[in-house]
C-alpha positions in Angstrom: -25.7 -11.3 2.6 -23.5 -8.4 2.5 -25.1 -5.2 0.2 -23.4 -4.5 -3.1 -21.5 -1.5 -1.9 -20.0 -3.5 1.2 -19.0 -6.5 -1.5 -17.5 -4.4 -3.9 -15.1 -2.8 -1.0 -14.4 -6.3 0.2 -13.2 -7.4 -3.4 -11.2 -4.7 -3.7 -9.3 -5.9 -0.3 -9.4 -9.2 -1.7 -7.4 -8.4 -4.7 -5.2 -6.1 -3.1 -4.2 -9.3 -1.2 -3.9 -11.6 -3.9 -1.7 -8.9 -5.7 0.1 -8.8 -2.2 0.5 -12.8 -2.1 2.1 -12.6 -6.0 4.7 -10.5 -5.2 5.5 -11.2 -1.6 6.2 -15.0 -3.0 7.1 -14.4 -6.8 9.2 -11.5 -6.0 11.5 -13.3 -4.2 12.2 -15.9 -6.9 12.4 -12.9 -9.4 14.8 -11.0 -7.4 16.9 -13.9 -6.7 16.9 -14.9 -10.2 18.3 -11.4 -11.5 20.9 -11.8 -8.7 22.0 -14.5 -10.2 25.0 -13.4 -12.2 26.0 -10.7 -9.8 26.1 -12.7 -6.7 27.2 -16.0 -7.7 30.9 -16.4 -9.1 31.2 -19.8 -9.7 28.5 -23.0 -10.7 28.6 -24.5 -7.1 27.4 -20.6 -5.9 24.9 -20.3 -8.9 23.2 -23.6 -7.6 22.6 -22.2 -4.1 20.8 -19.6 -5.4 19.2 -21.5 -7.8 18.0 -24.5 -5.6 16.5 -21.6 -2.9 14.1 -21.1 -5.2 13.5 -23.8 -7.6 11.3 -26.1 -5.3 8.5 -23.3 -4.8 8.6 -20.9 -7.9 5.7 -22.7 -9.2 3.2 -23.1 -5.9 4.2 -18.9 -5.9 2.6 -18.4 -9.4 -0.7 -20.0 -8.1 -1.3 -16.2 -6.8 -1.2 -14.7 -10.4 -3.2 -17.2 -11.7 -5.7 -16.9 -8.7 -5.6 -12.8 -9.6 -6.2 -13.5 -12.8 -9.3 -15.9 -12.5 -10.6 -13.4 -10.2 -10.5 -10.7 -12.1 -12.4 -12.5 -14.7 -15.4 -13.2 -12.5 -15.3 -10.2 -10.4 -14.1 -7.1 -12.7 -14.8 -8.2 -16.1 -14.7 -4.8 -17.7 -11.4 -4.2 -15.8 -10.5 -7.8 -17.1 -11.3 -6.9 -20.7 -9.7 -3.5 -21.2 -6.5 -4.4 -19.4 -6.0 -7.4 -21.6 -6.5 -4.9 -25.0 -4.7 -2.2 -23.1 -1.7 -4.5 -21.9 -1.6 -7.6 -24.4 1.9 -6.8 -25.4 2.8 -6.4 -21.8 1.3 -9.7 -20.9 2.8 -11.4 -24.0 6.3 -10.0 -22.5 5.5 -11.0 -19.2 4.6 -14.5 -20.1 7.9 -15.4 -22.3 9.9 -13.7 -19.4 8.0 -16.3 -16.9 8.4 -19.0 -19.5 12.3 -18.9 -19.5 11.9 -20.0 -15.6 10.9 -23.8 -16.0 13.3 -24.4 -18.5 16.1 -22.7 -17.1 15.9 -24.9 -14.1 15.1 -27.8 -15.8 17.8 -27.7 -18.2 20.7 -25.7 -17.0 22.2 -28.8 -15.6 21.4 -31.2 -18.4 25.3 -30.6 -19.3 28.3 -30.1 -17.7 29.5 -27.2 -20.1 30.0 -23.7 -18.4 28.8 -22.2 -21.4 25.8 -24.3 -21.7 25.4 -23.3 -17.9 26.2 -20.0 -18.6 23.9 -19.3 -21.0 20.8 -20.5 -19.1 22.1 -18.4 -16.0 21.4 -15.1 -18.2 18.3 -16.5 -19.2 16.8 -17.3 -15.9 18.3 -13.6 -14.9 16.2 -12.3 -17.8 13.2 -14.4 -17.0 13.5 -12.5 -13.4 14.0 -8.9 -14.7 11.6 -9.1 -17.8 8.4 -9.8 -15.8 9.5 -7.1 -13.0 10.1 -4.2 -15.2 7.0 -4.7 -17.2 4.9 -5.2 -14.1 6.2 -1.9 -12.7 5.5 -0.4 -16.5 1.8 -1.8 -16.0 1.4 -0.6 -12.6 2.8 2.9 -13.7 0.4 3.4 -16.3 -2.8 2.8 -13.7 -1.5 6.6 -12.8 -0.9 8.0 -16.2 -3.9 6.6 -17.8 -4.8 4.3 -20.5 -5.6 5.3 -24.1 -9.3 3.4 -24.1 -13.1 4.3 -24.1 -16.6 3.0 -24.2 -19.0 4.4 -26.5 -22.7 5.0 -25.6 -23.5 0.9 -27.0 -20.4 0.3 -24.1 -18.0 -1.1 -26.7 -14.6 -1.1 -25.7 -12.4 1.2 -27.8 -8.4 0.9 -27.6 -6.4 3.5 -28.8 -2.7 3.2 -28.3 0.5 0.9 -28.6 3.1 -0.5 -26.6 5.1 2.4 -26.9 2.6 4.5 -25.3 3.0 2.5 -22.1 6.5 4.1 -22.0 5.7 7.4 -20.1 8.6 8.5 -18.0 6.4 7.7 -14.7 5.4 4.2 -16.3 9.3 3.5 -16.7 9.8 5.1 -13.0 7.6 2.7 -11.8 9.0 -0.3 -13.5 12.5 0.7 -12.5 10.6 1.1 -8.8 9.6 -2.7 -9.2 12.8 -4.3 -10.2 14.5 -2.4 -7.3 12.1 -4.4 -4.6 12.4 -6.9 -6.5 16.0 -7.5 -6.2 15.9 -5.9 -2.7 13.3 -8.9 -1.8 15.5 -11.4 -3.6 18.5 -10.8 -1.6 16.7 -10.9 1.4 15.2 -14.5 0.4 18.8 -15.1 -0.7 20.5 -14.3 2.8 17.7 -16.3 4.4 17.4 -19.4 2.8 21.0 -19.9 1.5 24.6 -20.4 3.3 27.6 -19.7 1.8 29.9 -16.4 -0.3 26.2 -15.3 -2.2 24.3 -14.7 1.4 27.4 -13.1 2.5 27.5 -10.8 -0.7 23.5 -10.1 -1.0 23.9 -9.0 3.3 26.6 -6.3 2.2 24.7 -4.9 -0.7 21.1 -4.6 0.9 21.8 -1.5 3.0 23.1 0.6 0.0 19.9 -1.2 -1.8 17.5 0.2 0.8 18.8 3.9 0.7 18.5 4.1 -2.8 14.8 2.4 -2.6 14.0 5.5 -0.5 15.7 7.8 -2.5 13.7 6.5 -5.8 10.6 6.6 -3.5 11.0 10.2 -3.0 11.3 11.2 -6.6 8.5 9.3 -7.6 6.0 11.1 -5.3 7.1 14.8 -6.5 6.4 13.0 -9.8 3.2 11.7 -9.1 2.3 14.6 -6.8 2.9 17.5 -10.5 0.8 15.0 -12.2 -3.0 15.3 -12.9 -5.1 12.4 -11.2 -8.5 11.2 -11.5 -11.4 12.2 -8.7 -14.8 10.8 -8.9 -17.4 13.3 -8.3 -20.9 11.5 -7.3 -22.1 8.4 -7.3 -21.1 5.4 -9.9 -23.5 2.7 -10.7 -22.6 -0.6 -10.9 -22.1 -2.3 -14.3 -22.6 1.2 -16.1 -19.2 2.7 -16.1 -20.4 6.1 -18.2 -22.6 7.1 -15.3 -20.3 9.3 -13.7 -18.8 12.6 -13.6 -14.6 12.3 -13.3 -12.4 15.2 -13.3 -8.9 15.7 -13.9 -7.0 17.5 -10.7 -3.1 18.1 -10.3 -1.9 16.5 -7.1 -5.2 14.3 -6.8 -3.6 11.3 -6.3 -2.9 12.0 -2.5 -6.4 13.1 -1.8 -7.1 9.9 -0.3 -4.1 10.8 2.1 -5.2 14.4 2.6 -9.0 12.7 3.6 -7.4 10.1 5.9 -4.5 11.5 7.4 -4.3 7.7 9.1 -3.1 6.8 5.4 0.6 8.2 6.2 1.0 5.2 8.2 1.8 3.0 5.1 4.8 5.1 4.1 6.3 5.4 7.3 5.5 1.4 7.8 8.0 1.2 4.6 10.8 3.6 6.4 10.4 0.9 9.2 10.5 -2.0 6.8 14.2 -0.6 5.9 15.1 0.0 9.1 14.5 -3.9 9.5 16.2 -4.8 6.2 19.4 -2.6 7.5 19.2 -3.8 10.6 19.4 -7.4 9.8 21.9 -7.2 7.3 24.3 -5.4 9.2 23.8 -7.7 12.3 23.3 -11.1 10.3 20.1 -11.7 11.2 18.1 -13.0 8.2 14.6 -13.6 9.5 14.7 -9.9 10.5 16.3 -8.9 6.8 13.7 -10.9 5.2 10.9 -9.5 7.0 12.3 -6.1 6.3 11.9 -6.5 2.3 8.5 -8.2 3.2 7.4 -5.2 5.0 8.9 -2.9 1.9 7.0 -4.5 -0.3 3.5 -4.8 1.2 3.9 -1.1 2.1 4.7 -0.4 -1.6 1.7 -1.8 -2.8 -0.4 -0.2 -0.3 0.7 2.7 -1.0 -0.3 2.4 -4.6 -3.3 1.0 -3.4 -4.8 3.9 -1.0 -4.0 6.3 -4.1 -5.9 4.7 -6.9 -8.8 3.9 -4.9 -11.7 4.0 -5.5 -10.3 3.9 -9.5 -8.9 0.7 -11.0 -8.3 1.2 -14.5 -8.0 5.2 -15.2 -8.8 6.5 -18.8 -6.9 9.3 -20.1 -9.1 9.7 -23.5 -12.2 9.7 -21.6 -12.0 10.2 -17.8 -15.8 9.0 -17.4 -14.8 5.7 -19.0 -12.5 5.0 -16.4 -13.4 2.1 -14.4 -14.0 2.0 -10.0 -14.1 -0.7 -8.0 -18.1 0.8 -7.8 -19.2 0.4 -11.4 -17.0 -2.2 -12.8 -18.0 -5.3 -10.9 -20.1 -7.7 -11.5 -23.4 -8.4 -9.8 -24.1 -8.7 -6.5 -24.9 -12.2 -6.3 -21.8 -13.1 -8.6 -19.6 -11.1 -5.9 -21.3 -13.2 -2.7 -20.7 -16.9 -4.5 -17.4 -15.4 -5.1 -16.7 -14.2 -1.6 -17.8 -18.1 -0.3 -15.5 -19.6 -2.8 -12.6 -17.3 -1.3 -13.4 -17.8 2.3 -13.3 -21.5 1.4 -10.3 -21.8 -0.7 -7.6 -18.9 0.3 -7.3 -20.5 3.7 -6.6 -23.9 1.4 -3.7 -21.4 -0.5 -2.6 -20.1 3.1 -2.4 -23.7 4.5 -0.5 -25.2 1.4 1.9 -22.5 0.9 2.5 -22.5 4.6 3.0 -26.1 4.5 5.2 -26.5 1.4 7.5 -23.8 3.1 7.8 -25.9 6.7 8.8 -29.1 4.7 11.3 -27.2 2.7 12.6 -25.3 6.1 16.3 -25.1 6.4 19.3 -23.3 4.7 20.4 -24.6 1.2 24.1 -25.3 1.7 26.7 -26.8 -0.4 26.6 -29.9 1.9 22.9 -30.5 0.8 23.2 -30.0 -2.6 25.9 -32.8 -2.0 23.6 -35.0 -0.3 20.2 -34.4 -1.9 19.3 -35.9 -5.5 16.7 -33.8 -6.1 18.4 -30.8 -6.8 18.8 -28.8 -9.9 
């Protein structure tokens, strides 16, 4: 059995892996839905995009469900504080996600153009709202949330939904939308054949350049903001027994201490190069690989900056939750890790198998011949 600190570090990595799995797979679903009214000019073209993501979007959400369950078991304090802070945001995300199943199922029930147009815009909303709100939530981790623990470890949240809409959080929300749009365009190029794929291929280079500029702007904003610094040791289950300071530019402290971390944004730039190269040379697999690298590097940059903080508090820095003091017991972490070792390969194998069975591009001909299309 691993010692407690090793288990805590492993679980930090597992949680990051679950987030990456969700954003990688469901990210192209959300992005494709946002492109639906723009890249497709008529019903047949929109059906190409819908049928590219329709058969697999439910399976992709397994990552989100797994993440929530793991947070409940492994980071119970984070789970409690996050649901208090992000309750309104989570409701928006859920209602946005609700639009997808009804949109896929009901859009084709009537042949009316107006009926289908309404569902197209609802699917667009179902892609935009979760992407934007999840990005805003991530941005608030760098701004800090208005919560604190009292001496008896009772959680108090002192904020409203509007408090989440700080300038950096809004920047983060737009960044999430842009990255999902790029990832969705890459999936459309990879999975479909026809006019929507050609339009997506043309827009990807410009969108990649915009994302690089947007992230450079965000880096400047982040450097000008104070960040949380853990001073001294933290004790599991006792978040108030530690010392935390707010230091300007502290979100770049891990990069200063470990220069190898600069390889993460460099990897993101390489992903952008792959996107541009794959889009211009009509190489769908290369383009999608590039968007996947951009997604992973963006998440890794955020994780590298935040570590070891999971949920910082701007009301009381000492109440901030870290990877060291917000976890369950060593036994719980060990049992959870055993479950992960068994179930994570099953999820990966199942996901790989599904995409292999459904391999091949979606074309106008395949929509005519397949009775199980949307």
